[in-house]
N, C-alpha and C positions, 0 to 999 in steps of 0.2 A: 590788759588795756591795749587797744590798737591805735596806731597813729593814723588818723584820717588824712593827714597832709601828704602821705606817701601813697601815690596811686600810679600804677603802671598802665600804660595804654597797650594792649596786646597788638595793636597794628603798627606801633613804632618799633617793635622787635623784629629784626630780620635775621634769618638763618641763611648763611651762605652755603651753597652746595659746591662740591668740586665740579669743575667743568670738564666734560668728557672730551670735548674737542677744543682744547686750548690752542689758540692761534697767537704766537708771539707778536708783539707790537713792533719789534725792531729786529734788525738782522744781526744784532750783536752777538758775538760768539760763534757766528756761522762762517766758516772759512772753507773754500773748496780744498779738497786734498791736494790737487795738482798745484794750486797756488802756494800752499804751505810747503810743499816739496821743494818748489823752485825757491822759495824764501830761504829754506834750510841750506839748499845747495849754495846760494849766494853767501850765506854766513860762513860755511865751510871754506869758501874760496878766499876769505880774508876780510870781508866786509863786517862792520859791527852790527850787532843784533838791532840797536837803536836805529841805525841808518837804514837797514833793510826793512824794518817794520814801518818806518815813515814812508818809504818809497813804494811799498806794496800794500799799505793801508791794512796791516796785520797787527793784532795786539802784541806788544813787546813781550810780555810775560809769557803768552802762549807760544810765541815763537822761540823763546829761550827754552821753554819746556820740551818742544819738539827737537830743538838742536841737541839738547842733553840726551833725549832718547835716541837720536840718530848716532851720537858719538858712543853710546853704550851698545850699539848694534841692535837695538830693539825695533827700529823702524826701516823697512825695507821696501815695501810696496806702497802705492798711493793710498790704500785703504788704512795703512798705519798712521797717516797724517790727518785723519779725520776723527773727530770726538765720537765716543761711544756712549750713548745715553741709556744703556740698557741695564743699570745697576740693580734694578729690583725685578728683572725679568725671571719668571719661574723656570721656564724650559730654554734649552739651547735651540738654535735655529733647526738643527738636525731632528731634535725631539719633537718640535712643533711640526716639522714637515711630516714626520711619521704619523703623528696624531691626525694631521689633515688627510694623509693617504688612507688611514684606516677609516675615517669618516666617509670619504669618497668611495672606498670599496664596499662599505656597508650600503650606501645608497645605490650603488650599482647592482647589488644583490637584492634590491627591493626591500631592504631593511633600513628604512629612513630613520634617523635620529632626531629627536626634538631638541630644542635649545637646553632644556633642564637636563635631559640625558646627557648631552655633550658636556655640560658643565660638571656633572657627577663624574663622567668618564675622565675629564681632565684632572679632577681631584684625586680619583683612584690612581691615575697614572703618575701623578706628583708623589703620592704616598709610596707607591711601588718603587719609584726612582730615588726616594728618600730626599726629595726636594724641600728646600725651605720655602714655605708659602705663607701668605697672610693669615692672621688669626681668623678672619671671617670665613675663609675656606674651611678651616678646622671646625669652626662652630656650626656652619651650615652643611658640612660634608659635600660641598660642591664649589666650583670655581665661582668668582664673582661676576656680576653683570658687565662691569667695566673691562675685565679680562676678556670676556666673551665677545664684547663689541670690538675690541682691538684685535682679537684673534680673527674675526670675520673679516676685518679691514686688511689684515696682513695676508689672508688667504681668500681673495675674492672668488676663486673657483668653486668654493664651498657654498651651497645654498641650503639652508635648513628651514624646514617647515614641519608641520604636524604630519606624522606618517599617515599615509592613506592605504587602503586596501588595494591590492593589485590583482589582475586577472591571470598573472603568470604562475604556473605551477612547476 
């Protein structure tokens, strides 16, 4: 026996998709490396973390973390005072640069690669390097569309389209 009072309107159900180009609404958590380095130097000169964080408009907890990092000798350059958000990145910068160079070399030899071919190539490269990659890569035997779009944004010199016949022999 069915309950006729329970009806679901299909238009009222919404499915949220992951945003490919997320733009943060605030500047919270973004601190220039030079500013953070100056703040750490002020703390090491003897000022309190709380005082410096108020004066330079830097989060107190973040500043204390960078001060601790500095005292342990882990922060030397300005790059060490900026956050690193590449926790789920599959390839290192050098490996990605090598992949981009390979793609460019192929195109210069009139052997253009399609998007699907590059995604398969990226998956094969990840397997060869024994990298940890998302389950969808394993299932589809190719890199995801999101990875591909971000890869193309990181390497604007690459332009991929369907390969065409060339007159060069």
